[in-house]
C-alpha positions as CSV (number, residue, x, y, z in Angstrom):
1,M,92.6,90.1,115.7
2,T,92.6,92.3,112.6
3,R,94.6,91.2,109.5
4,R,97.0,93.5,107.8
5,I,95.9,93.9,104.1
6,A,98.0,95.7,101.5
7,V,95.8,97.5,99.0
8,L,97.8,97.8,95.8
9,F,96.8,100.5,93.3
10,G,98.1,102.8,90.6
11,G,100.3,101.1,88.0
12,P,101.9,102.1,84.7
13,S,98.9,101.3,82.5
14,A,96.4,103.8,80.9
15,E,94.0,102.8,83.7
16,H,96.2,104.4,86.5
17,E,93.7,107.0,87.6
18,V,90.8,104.5,87.5
19,S,92.8,102.3,89.9
20,I,93.2,105.2,92.3
21,V,89.4,105.7,92.4
22,S,88.9,102.0,92.9
23,A,91.3,102.0,95.8
24,R,89.5,104.9,97.5
25,G,86.3,102.9,97.3
26,V,87.8,99.7,98.7
27,L,89.6,101.5,101.5
28,E,86.4,103.4,102.5
29,K,84.3,100.3,102.6
30,M,86.8,97.7,104.1
31,D,85.6,96.3,107.4
32,R,88.0,97.9,109.9
33,K,87.0,95.5,112.7
34,R,88.5,92.6,110.7
35,F,91.2,94.3,108.5
36,H,93.8,96.9,108.9
37,P,94.4,98.4,105.4
38,L,97.8,99.4,104.2
39,P,97.7,101.4,101.0
40,V,100.6,100.7,98.6
41,Y,101.0,102.8,95.5
42,Q,102.7,102.1,92.2
43,D,103.6,105.1,90.1
44,K,103.5,105.3,86.3
45,S,107.2,104.5,86.1
46,G,106.6,101.2,87.9
47,R,108.1,102.1,91.3
48,W,106.3,101.4,94.5
49,H,105.6,103.6,97.5
50,G,104.4,102.8,101.0
51,N,101.8,104.1,103.3
52,A,102.7,107.8,103.6
53,A,103.2,108.5,99.9
54,A,100.2,106.2,99.0
55,S,97.9,108.2,101.3
56,R,99.0,111.4,99.7
57,V,98.1,110.1,96.3
58,L,94.7,108.9,97.5
59,K,94.0,112.5,98.7
60,G,94.9,113.9,95.3
61,G,98.6,114.6,96.0
62,R,101.7,113.2,94.5
63,A,104.2,110.5,95.8
64,A,107.5,112.0,96.8
65,G,110.8,110.3,96.1
66,G,111.9,107.7,93.6
67,G,110.1,104.7,95.1
68,R,111.3,101.2,95.7
69,T,110.8,97.6,94.6
70,L,107.5,95.9,95.6
71,E,109.4,93.5,97.9
72,R,111.2,96.4,99.8
73,V,107.8,98.2,100.3
74,L,105.7,95.2,101.3
75,L,108.0,93.2,103.6
76,P,108.4,96.0,106.3
77,L,104.6,96.4,106.3
78,R,104.2,92.8,107.5
79,A,101.0,92.5,105.4
80,Q,99.2,89.2,105.7
81,A,97.4,89.4,102.4
82,A,97.1,91.8,99.4
83,F,94.2,93.2,97.6
84,P,95.3,94.1,94.0
85,L,93.4,96.9,92.4
86,I,95.8,97.7,89.6
87,H,93.8,97.5,86.4
88,G,95.3,96.7,83.0
89,T,98.8,95.9,82.0
90,F,101.2,94.7,84.8
91,G,98.3,94.6,87.3
92,E,95.6,92.4,85.8
93,D,97.7,90.3,83.4
94,G,99.3,87.9,85.9
95,T,102.5,89.9,86.3
96,L,101.6,91.3,89.7
97,Q,100.1,88.0,90.8
98,G,103.3,86.3,90.0
99,A,105.3,88.8,92.0
100,L,103.0,88.2,95.0
101,E,103.4,84.5,94.6
102,T,107.2,84.8,94.8
103,L,106.8,86.8,98.0
104,G,104.6,84.1,99.5
105,L,101.8,86.7,100.1
106,P,98.1,85.6,99.6
107,Y,96.1,87.9,97.5
108,A,92.5,88.5,96.4
109,G,91.4,87.6,92.9
110,C,92.4,85.4,90.1
111,G,95.8,83.7,90.0
112,V,98.6,84.0,87.5
113,R,97.2,81.8,84.7
114,A,93.6,83.0,84.9
115,S,94.8,86.6,85.0
116,A,97.0,86.2,82.0
117,I,94.3,84.4,80.0
118,G,91.6,86.9,81.0
119,M,93.7,89.9,80.0
120,D,94.3,88.5,76.5
121,K,91.0,88.9,74.6
122,E,92.3,86.7,71.7
123,V,93.3,83.8,73.9
124,C,90.0,84.0,75.7
125,K,88.1,83.9,72.4
126,V,90.1,80.9,71.2
127,L,89.5,79.1,74.5
128,W,85.8,79.9,74.8
129,A,85.2,79.0,71.1
130,A,86.9,75.6,71.6
131,L,84.5,74.9,74.4
132,G,81.5,75.8,72.3
133,L,80.7,79.2,74.0
134,P,79.4,81.9,71.7
135,V,81.9,84.6,70.9
136,V,81.9,87.6,68.5
137,P,83.5,86.8,65.1
138,W,86.9,88.2,64.9
139,V,90.2,88.5,63.0
140,A,93.5,88.9,64.8
141,L,96.2,91.5,63.8
142,D,99.8,91.9,64.8
143,R,102.3,94.7,64.2
144,E,104.4,92.6,61.9
145,G,101.7,91.6,59.4
146,W,98.6,93.7,60.2
147,R,97.8,94.6,56.6
148,D,97.2,90.9,55.8
149,G,94.9,90.7,58.7
150,I,93.0,93.7,57.5
151,R,92.4,92.0,54.2
152,R,91.0,89.0,56.0
153,A,88.8,91.2,58.1
154,R,86.7,92.1,55.1
155,R,84.8,88.9,55.5
156,L,83.3,90.3,58.7
157,G,81.5,93.1,57.0
158,L,80.9,96.6,58.3
159,P,80.6,98.1,60.9
160,L,83.6,96.8,62.9
161,F,85.3,97.4,66.2
162,V,89.1,97.4,66.4
163,K,90.7,97.0,69.8
164,P,94.0,96.0,71.5
165,S,94.1,92.4,72.4
166,D,95.5,92.9,75.9
167,S,94.3,96.3,77.2
168,G,91.2,97.4,79.1
169,S,88.8,100.2,79.8
170,S,88.1,100.8,76.1
171,V,91.6,102.3,75.6
172,G,92.6,102.2,71.9
173,I,89.2,101.1,70.7
174,S,87.7,102.5,67.4
175,K,84.4,101.8,65.6
176,V,84.9,101.6,61.9
177,K,82.1,102.3,59.4
178,R,84.1,102.8,56.3
179,W,86.8,100.4,54.9
180,R,89.2,103.3,54.3
181,D,89.2,104.0,58.1
182,L,90.3,100.5,59.1
183,P,94.1,101.0,58.7
184,A,94.1,104.0,60.9
185,A,92.0,102.2,63.6
186,A,94.4,99.3,63.4
187,E,97.4,101.6,64.0
188,V,95.6,103.2,67.1
189,A,95.0,99.7,68.6
190,L,98.5,98.4,67.8
191,A,100.0,101.5,69.4
192,V,98.7,100.1,72.7
193,G,99.7,96.5,72.3
194,R,101.5,94.2,69.8
195,R,98.3,92.4,68.9
196,A,94.8,93.6,68.2
197,L,91.4,92.3,67.2
198,V,89.0,93.3,64.5
199,E,85.5,92.3,65.5
200,K,82.2,92.3,63.9
201,A,80.1,95.1,65.5
202,I,77.1,93.6,67.3
203,E,74.3,96.0,67.2
204,G,72.6,95.1,70.4
205,R,72.5,95.5,74.2
206,E,75.6,95.5,76.5
207,I,75.1,93.1,79.4
208,E,77.4,92.4,82.4
209,V,77.4,89.7,85.1
210,S,79.5,89.7,88.3
211,V,81.1,86.5,89.6
212,L,82.4,86.0,93.1
213,G,83.8,82.9,94.7
214,G,86.3,80.0,94.4
215,Y,87.0,78.1,91.3
216,G,83.4,77.2,90.7
217,G,82.1,80.8,91.2
218,E,79.9,80.5,94.3
219,T,77.9,83.7,93.5
220,V,76.8,84.7,90.0
221,S,74.8,87.9,90.0
222,P,71.7,88.7,87.9
223,P,72.8,90.5,84.7
224,G,72.9,94.3,84.5
225,E,72.8,96.5,81.4
226,I,74.9,99.3,80.2
227,V,73.2,101.9,78.0
228,P,76.1,103.8,76.4
229,G,75.9,107.6,76.4
230,R,78.0,107.6,73.3
231,E,78.2,105.4,70.2
232,F,79.9,102.7,72.4
233,Y,80.7,102.3,76.0
234,D,84.0,104.2,76.1
235,Y,86.5,105.3,78.8
236,A,84.6,108.4,79.7
237,D,81.3,106.5,80.0
238,K,82.9,104.0,82.3
239,Y,84.6,106.3,84.7
240,A,83.5,110.0,84.4
241,D,81.2,111.2,87.2
242,D,79.1,113.0,84.7
243,S,78.9,110.0,82.4
244,A,75.9,110.0,80.1
245,A,75.7,106.2,80.3
246,G,72.7,104.6,81.9
247,L,72.9,101.6,84.2
248,H,70.0,99.1,84.6
249,V,70.6,97.1,87.8
250,P,69.2,94.5,87.1
251,A,68.8,94.4,83.4
252,R,65.3,94.4,82.0
253,L,65.3,90.8,80.8
254,P,62.9,87.8,80.9
255,A,63.9,85.4,83.7
256,P,64.9,82.6,81.3
257,L,67.2,84.9,79.3
258,A,68.7,86.3,82.5
259,G,69.4,82.7,83.6
260,R,71.2,82.0,80.3
261,F,73.5,85.0,81.0
262,Q,74.3,83.7,84.4
263,R,75.1,80.2,83.2
264,L,77.3,81.5,80.5
265,A,79.1,83.8,82.9
266,R,79.9,80.9,85.2
267,L,81.2,78.8,82.3
268,A,83.4,81.6,81.0
269,F,84.8,82.1,84.5
270,T,85.6,78.5,85.1
271,A,87.0,78.0,81.6
272,I,89.9,80.4,82.4
273,G,90.4,78.9,85.9
274,G,88.9,82.0,87.5
275,Y,89.1,82.5,91.2
276,G,87.8,85.2,93.5
277,M,86.3,87.8,91.2
278,A,85.5,88.7,87.6
279,R,83.0,90.6,85.6
280,V,81.8,88.9,82.4
281,D,80.7,91.2,79.6
282,F,78.2,90.2,76.9
283,F,76.3,91.4,73.9
284,L,72.7,90.6,73.3
285,E,71.6,90.8,69.7
286,G,67.9,90.7,68.9
287,K,65.8,88.8,71.4
288,G,68.1,85.9,72.2
289,A,71.5,85.9,70.5
290,L,74.1,86.0,73.2
291,Y,77.8,86.7,72.6
292,L,80.7,86.7,75.1
293,N,82.6,89.9,74.8
294,E,85.4,89.7,77.5
295,I,86.1,88.9,81.1
296,N,87.7,91.4,83.6
297,T,89.6,89.8,86.4
298,I,90.1,93.0,88.3
299,P,86.8,94.9,87.7
300,G,86.3,98.4,88.8
301,F,85.4,99.3,92.4
302,T,84.6,102.9,91.7
303,P,81.3,104.5,92.9
304,I,79.7,103.8,89.5
305,S,81.2,100.4,88.8
306,M,78.9,97.6,88.0
307,Y,80.7,94.8,89.7
308,P,79.7,95.7,93.3
309,K,76.4,97.0,92.3
310,L,75.4,93.7,90.7
311,L,76.5,91.7,93.7
312,G,74.3,93.9,95.8
313,L,71.4,92.2,94.0
314,C,72.5,89.0,95.7
315,G,72.3,90.6,99.1
316,L,76.0,91.3,99.4
317,S,77.0,94.8,100.6
318,Y,80.1,96.4,99.2
319,T,81.8,95.7,102.5
320,R,80.8,92.1,102.4
321,V,82.2,91.7,98.8
322,I,85.5,93.0,99.9
323,T,85.6,90.8,103.0
324,R,84.7,87.7,101.0
325,L,87.4,88.4,98.4
326,I,90.1,88.7,101.1
327,E,88.8,85.5,102.7
328,L,89.0,83.7,99.4
329,G,92.6,84.9,98.8
330,I,93.7,83.7,102.3
331,E,91.9,80.4,101.8
332,R,93.7,79.7,98.6
333,G,97.0,80.8,100.0
334,T,100.2,80.7,98.1
335,V,103.4,78.7,98.2
336,A,106.3,80.7,99.6
337,P,109.5,80.5,97.4
338,L,112.0,77.9,98.4
339,K,115.4,79.1,99.6
340,A,118.2,78.3,97.2
341,Q,120.3,75.3,98.3
342,P,123.9,74.7,97.2
343,V,124.3,71.8,94.8
344,A,127.2,69.5,95.4
345,G,129.9,69.6,92.7
346,I,129.0,73.0,91.3
């Protein structure tokens, strides 16, 4: 018997188009002998669209009509599980996961808490640092008092990176080489979210590790390396077909150093309560200084995405990765909401 799987994509964040490409990849590679995919699209205004409109979007068209709520789209589809592929705000931050929980629908990937923690780079840093894991030195900014934060950031030295605390895909990131450019970079980041980070720029290599599995992370891939085509690994490098970025799968690292990355990736994943999938990003400075950069709880599934490529090094095909993620979501399950009961005397 095939299971009906709602593949959720789109969303109101800056990563809307990336999500569409990820959905195309998953729908193409999903095992049709085991699963019956049901594409479900969220437009940029936050409204949801079912199979027909979603299929038009996947083919490059547009969704017609005003859309509906998630519940009104999902329930008639009789989906047995969901595969969220909405990157960024409202898809990767626990919001969508909470909505699926209230509908009693199992879903692939991290739960509400892990998603929310993973999306917030500042909270992740605080948690990882408290556990003794190596993180890039930083100063936090907020819209209400960001100029005070900029003064504190001078202790980090130049160059610096400024980024939104709760966004992804390098949206709103600036590299700062002159102190006079720092306020403008802060304004760019704070236009994306209420809080931002100023981080010491690590002049080193960018390493990524894929994690797949339950709460312990049953499969941790060998590390891969990103060689940016620009000054840093920006949005165009990540998702453009003609990207100048280079991918080394696996990374060219000594075995003991590769093992350190894998151990740290598992620790970072379990620290946030990760489940299902995540890609853990690092910096390598010099010959052996490792720094956790961030964790992505809904990594890209585009043709050039590192997450499935790295798991391929573990003998897992793209199709098998998708299958395992759905299996894990169903195994975890969810608690259907209780029906409201009248209370005597009220």
